[in-house]
N, C-alpha and C positions, 0 to 999 in steps of 0.2 A: 667637353660638352656632353659627349655620348656617355661618359662615365657618370656625370652628374645625373643624367636622365635615368641610368641604370640604378643608381643609389636611391633616387626618389621612388623609383618603381619598387625596389625591395622594401623600402619603408612602408609603402602602401600595402604590399602583399603581406607583410608581417602584422600589419594592423587590421587585417581583415577579420570580421567577426567570426568567432569559433566557439562552439559549446564547450563548457568545462569538462563534460564527460566525453571520453574518446568515442569516436564513431567506430562501430564494429563492422567488420566484414561479415557477410551473411553466408557466403559459400566457402571462403578460405578460412584457415585457422588464424586466430588472433593471438599474438604473443607480445611480450614486453621487449624492450630494446636489449635488456640483459640476456634474455633467452635467445634472441637473434644473434647476439655477439658470440654466445657460447656455441651455437650451431655452426656459425661461420668459422670459429676457431677449431672445433673438433673435427669437422668434415669439410675442409676448404676445397677439396677437389670435386665435391658433389653438391655444394651449397653456394648459391650466388645471390647477390644483393642488387635489386633494381631500385634506383632512385628516380621517382616519377615526378620530381619537381621540374620547374622550367629550367631552361639552359642557364638563364641569368642567375637564378638561385643556386644552382649546382656549382657554377663557376665562382661567384663572388662571395657566397656565404659558407662555402666549404661543403664537404660531403664525406661520408664514410669511405675509407680507403677501398679501392678495387670495386666500387659500386658502379654499375652500368647506368648511364643517364638515358632513360627513355621517357620523355615527358608524357604525362596523362593529359594535360591541357597545355596550351601555348599562351605566352604573353602577347597580347594584341598591340600594345603601345597606345591604346585608346583611353583617354581620360574621361571619366563619367561621374556624375553625381548620383548618390544613392537614390534609388527609385526612378532614376531617369531611364529613357529608352536605351536598350542595349541588345543587339542581335535578336530582335523579335520578342524580347522580354524586358525585364527591369534590372538595372544594376543593383546588386545586393550590398554594395559598399561604395563609398566615395574614393576614387583613386584610379590608377591605371588598371585596366581590366584584364582578366584572363578570359580565354575563349569560353563561350557558354557551353560548347559541345566538346566532348573528349577528342583526343587525337585520333583521327580515322585510321591511321596507320599503326596504332599502338601494338595490336596483336601481331601484325605481320612483321614489324621490326623486332619484337621479342623473339619470334620464331626464327628470324634471320641470324640470331646469335647462336643458334645450333645447340641449345640445351638438350640434354637427354631426357627421355620420359621419366626416369627415376630421380632426376635432379630435384633438389629443393630450391624453390625460388622465394626469396624474402623481399617484400616490397615496403619501401619507406617513402614518406612525403614530409611536408613541413609539420603538420599537426596530426596526421593520421587519417584525415578525411579522404583525400585523393587516393591514398594508398589502399584504403578499404575498397573503394570502387574499382580501382585498377586490379586488385587481387581477385575480386569477384569476377571480373571480366575474363581474367586468365583461366580461372576454374571453369567458367562457362564454356570456354573455347577448348577445353580438353586437358589443360595442365592439371596434374593430380596433386602435387606437393607444393602448395602455395601458402605463404604465411604473410599476414599483415602485421606491421609493427604499430601497436597502439601508441598514441601520442606523437609519433613521428620523430623528426629530428629535434625540434624545439619545444614541443608540448603546447598545450592550450594557454590562454591568457592567464596572467597572474591576478585573477579576480575571483573571489567567492561571491556568488550571487547575492547573498544576504548583506554583503559589504559594498556592493557596487556603487551606490550613491555616495557613500563616504569616500570610496577610492577615487571617484570622479572628482570630488572636491579637493582632496588633499594629497593623493599619491602621484608622484612624478612618473610612475610606471603604469598609470591607468591606460588601458587599451593595448598595451604591448603584449606580444606573444612572449610567454615566459618559459623558463626551463623547468617544466613540471613533468617529471617522469619520462621525458623524451631521451633520445640518444645522448644529447649534450649534457643533460641533467646528471646522468650517471657517469660522466667523465670518459665516455668511450671515444676512441680516436676519430679525429676529423682532419681531412687532408684538403689542401688548397692547390695541389698539383693537378693539372689538367692533362691526363694521360690519353693520347689518341685512341688507345685500345678501349677506353670506357666512355668516350663521348658518344652523343647521339649518332648512330651509324649513318643516316642520310647526310648529316653535316660532313662527316669524314669523306664520304664518297664525293661530295661536291668539291672538297679541297683537292682530292686526288685527280679530278677531272681538270 
Protein backbone atom coordinates (compact mmCIF):
# COMPACT_ATOMS: atom_id res chain seq x y z
CA UNK A 1 0.00 0.00 0.00
CA UNK A 2 2.81 2.40 0.94
CA UNK A 3 4.58 1.64 -2.34
CA UNK A 4 1.39 2.40 -4.29
CA UNK A 5 1.13 5.79 -2.56
CA UNK A 6 4.78 6.49 -3.40
CA UNK A 7 4.22 5.60 -7.07
CA UNK A 8 1.16 7.84 -7.27
CA UNK A 9 3.18 10.61 -5.64
CA UNK A 10 5.96 10.27 -8.18
CA UNK A 11 3.49 10.42 -11.06
CA UNK A 12 2.10 13.65 -9.61
CA UNK A 13 5.55 15.13 -9.13
CA UNK A 14 6.63 14.34 -12.68
CA UNK A 15 3.40 15.82 -14.02
CA UNK A 16 3.95 19.13 -12.29
CA UNK A 17 3.89 22.11 -14.65
CA UNK A 18 7.33 23.27 -15.74
CA UNK A 19 8.47 25.85 -18.28
CA UNK A 20 10.01 24.57 -21.49
CA UNK A 21 13.00 26.85 -20.98
CA UNK A 22 15.26 25.80 -18.13
CA UNK A 23 15.33 27.98 -15.05
CA UNK A 24 18.74 29.60 -14.60
CA UNK A 25 20.60 30.06 -11.36
CA UNK A 26 21.35 33.74 -10.81
CA UNK A 27 24.36 33.46 -8.51
CA UNK A 28 25.73 29.99 -9.31
CA UNK A 29 27.09 28.93 -12.71
CA UNK A 30 24.74 27.08 -15.08
CA UNK A 31 26.08 24.04 -16.93
CA UNK A 32 24.72 21.17 -18.99
CA UNK A 33 24.51 17.60 -17.73
CA UNK A 34 27.34 16.66 -20.09
CA UNK A 35 29.58 19.38 -18.68
CA UNK A 36 28.74 18.24 -15.16
CA UNK A 37 29.62 14.64 -15.96
CA UNK A 38 32.93 15.71 -17.47
CA UNK A 39 33.80 17.69 -14.33
CA UNK A 40 32.90 14.74 -12.10
CA UNK A 41 34.96 12.37 -14.24
CA UNK A 42 38.06 14.55 -14.53
CA UNK A 43 38.22 15.79 -10.91
CA UNK A 44 36.40 13.17 -8.80
CA UNK A 45 38.26 14.04 -5.60
CA UNK A 46 37.30 17.71 -5.62
CA UNK A 47 33.93 17.68 -7.44
CA UNK A 48 30.73 16.52 -5.76
CA UNK A 49 27.13 16.14 -6.87
CA UNK A 50 24.17 17.16 -4.71
CA UNK A 51 20.78 15.67 -5.66
CA UNK A 52 18.20 18.02 -4.14
CA UNK A 53 15.08 16.02 -5.07
CA UNK A 54 12.86 14.44 -2.44
CA UNK A 55 13.88 11.20 -0.75
CA UNK A 56 11.16 9.33 -2.67
CA UNK A 57 12.36 10.56 -6.07
CA UNK A 58 15.98 9.83 -5.19
CA UNK A 59 15.16 6.29 -4.08
CA UNK A 60 12.55 5.11 -6.59
CA UNK A 61 13.42 7.04 -9.75
CA UNK A 62 17.15 6.54 -9.52
CA UNK A 63 19.97 9.06 -9.16
CA UNK A 64 23.43 9.79 -10.56
CA UNK A 65 25.99 7.51 -8.89
CA UNK A 66 27.66 8.91 -5.76
CA UNK A 67 25.25 11.84 -5.57
CA UNK A 68 24.43 13.13 -2.09
CA UNK A 69 20.71 13.44 -1.41
CA UNK A 70 19.96 16.72 0.39
CA UNK A 71 16.34 17.65 -0.39
CA UNK A 72 15.62 21.29 -1.18
CA UNK A 73 11.96 20.71 -0.39
CA UNK A 74 10.10 17.82 1.24
CA UNK A 75 7.14 15.73 0.15
CA UNK A 76 4.24 16.53 2.48
CA UNK A 77 1.92 13.65 1.58
CA UNK A 78 -0.95 16.14 1.32
CA UNK A 79 -3.20 15.90 -1.73
CA UNK A 80 -4.56 19.19 -3.08
CA UNK A 81 -6.41 20.49 -6.10
CA UNK A 82 -4.84 23.24 -8.22
CA UNK A 83 -5.57 26.71 -6.82
CA UNK A 84 -6.85 25.17 -3.60
CA UNK A 85 -5.50 26.44 -0.26
CA UNK A 86 -2.09 25.08 0.65
CA UNK A 87 0.24 26.25 3.43
CA UNK A 88 -0.95 29.85 3.37
CA UNK A 89 -1.05 30.08 -0.42
CA UNK A 90 -2.52 28.18 -3.35
CA UNK A 91 -1.55 24.82 -4.79
CA UNK A 92 0.10 25.24 -8.18
CA UNK A 93 -0.92 21.78 -9.43
CA UNK A 94 -3.35 18.98 -8.62
CA UNK A 95 -1.71 16.14 -6.74
CA UNK A 96 0.39 15.35 -3.70
CA UNK A 97 2.19 18.49 -2.67
CA UNK A 98 5.76 19.48 -1.97
CA UNK A 99 6.45 21.78 0.94
CA UNK A 100 5.87 25.41 0.02
CA UNK A 101 9.07 26.47 1.79
CA UNK A 102 12.61 25.14 1.28
CA UNK A 103 14.20 22.72 3.72
CA UNK A 104 15.26 24.97 6.65
CA UNK A 105 18.23 22.69 7.35
CA UNK A 106 19.48 22.55 3.76
CA UNK A 107 22.57 24.72 4.25
CA UNK A 108 23.54 23.24 7.60
CA UNK A 109 23.26 19.69 6.27
CA UNK A 110 25.42 20.50 3.24
CA UNK A 111 28.00 22.01 5.60
CA UNK A 112 27.94 18.85 7.70
CA UNK A 113 29.26 16.93 4.71
CA UNK A 114 32.59 18.70 5.27
CA UNK A 115 33.32 19.88 1.75
CA UNK A 116 36.46 21.99 1.38
CA UNK A 117 36.21 25.66 0.33
CA UNK A 118 37.85 24.92 -3.01
CA UNK A 119 35.61 21.93 -3.82
CA UNK A 120 33.17 22.19 -6.71
CA UNK A 121 29.55 21.47 -5.82
CA UNK A 122 27.22 20.52 -8.68
CA UNK A 123 23.48 20.59 -7.96
CA UNK A 124 20.81 18.56 -9.78
CA UNK A 125 17.02 18.30 -9.44
CA UNK A 126 14.18 16.84 -11.52
CA UNK A 127 13.92 19.58 -14.14
CA UNK A 128 16.49 22.14 -13.01
CA UNK A 129 14.21 24.53 -11.11
CA UNK A 130 14.86 23.43 -7.52
CA UNK A 131 18.56 23.00 -8.23
CA UNK A 132 18.79 26.58 -9.49
CA UNK A 133 17.30 27.88 -6.24
CA UNK A 134 19.39 25.53 -4.10
CA UNK A 135 22.60 26.44 -5.93
CA UNK A 136 21.93 30.16 -5.44
CA UNK A 137 21.30 29.57 -1.74
CA UNK A 138 24.68 27.83 -1.42
CA UNK A 139 26.47 30.73 -3.13
CA UNK A 140 24.67 33.21 -0.91
CA UNK A 141 25.92 31.32 2.14
CA UNK A 142 29.56 31.44 1.07
CA UNK A 143 30.16 28.42 -1.16
CA UNK A 144 32.31 29.65 -4.03
CA UNK A 145 32.31 26.92 -6.69
CA UNK A 146 28.67 26.01 -7.22
CA UNK A 147 27.13 24.80 -10.48
CA UNK A 148 23.51 24.21 -11.43
CA UNK A 149 22.64 21.51 -14.00
CA UNK A 150 20.19 22.94 -16.53
CA UNK A 151 17.19 20.69 -17.25
CA UNK A 152 18.03 18.45 -14.28
CA UNK A 153 17.69 14.68 -14.37
CA UNK A 154 14.66 14.33 -16.64
CA UNK A 155 14.26 17.65 -18.42
CA UNK A 156 11.11 19.70 -19.06
CA UNK A 157 7.83 18.50 -20.55
CA UNK A 158 7.78 17.07 -24.07
CA UNK A 159 5.60 19.87 -25.40
CA UNK A 160 6.33 22.79 -27.69
CA UNK A 161 4.11 25.71 -26.71
CA UNK A 162 2.81 26.23 -30.23
CA UNK A 163 1.71 22.57 -30.32
CA UNK A 164 0.20 22.31 -26.85
CA UNK A 165 -3.49 22.17 -27.88
CA UNK A 166 -2.80 19.49 -30.49
CA UNK A 167 -0.63 17.56 -28.04
CA UNK A 168 -3.40 17.67 -25.46
CA UNK A 169 -5.85 16.23 -28.00
CA UNK A 170 -3.72 13.53 -29.59
CA UNK A 171 -0.50 12.75 -27.76
CA UNK A 172 -0.33 9.97 -25.13
CA UNK A 173 2.69 11.81 -23.69
CA UNK A 174 0.86 15.07 -23.03
CA UNK A 175 1.83 16.61 -19.70
CA UNK A 176 4.62 14.15 -19.01
CA UNK A 177 8.09 15.22 -18.00
CA UNK A 178 10.29 14.25 -20.92
CA UNK A 179 13.91 13.45 -21.54
CA UNK A 180 14.83 16.81 -23.01
CA UNK A 181 18.51 17.71 -22.56
CA UNK A 182 18.57 16.36 -19.00
CA UNK A 183 20.94 13.82 -17.43
CA UNK A 184 18.88 10.84 -18.63
CA UNK A 185 18.48 12.25 -22.16
CA UNK A 186 22.25 12.11 -22.67
CA UNK A 187 22.49 8.51 -21.49
CA UNK A 188 24.51 9.34 -18.39
CA UNK A 189 24.60 6.71 -15.63
CA UNK A 190 21.72 6.31 -13.17
CA UNK A 191 21.91 4.13 -10.07
CA UNK A 192 19.14 2.60 -7.98
CA UNK A 193 21.49 1.53 -5.20
CA UNK A 194 20.79 3.33 -1.94
CA UNK A 195 24.21 3.72 -0.36
CA UNK A 196 24.06 4.92 3.28
CA UNK A 197 27.01 7.18 2.59
CA UNK A 198 24.91 9.34 0.26
CA UNK A 199 21.43 9.33 1.83
CA UNK A 200 20.08 12.40 3.61
CA UNK A 201 22.35 12.63 6.70
CA UNK A 202 19.60 13.29 9.30
CA UNK A 203 17.88 10.07 8.17
CA UNK A 204 21.08 8.10 8.64
CA UNK A 205 21.58 9.54 12.11
CA UNK A 206 18.04 8.49 13.02
CA UNK A 207 18.78 4.91 11.96
CA UNK A 208 22.01 4.86 13.96
CA UNK A 209 20.11 5.90 17.08
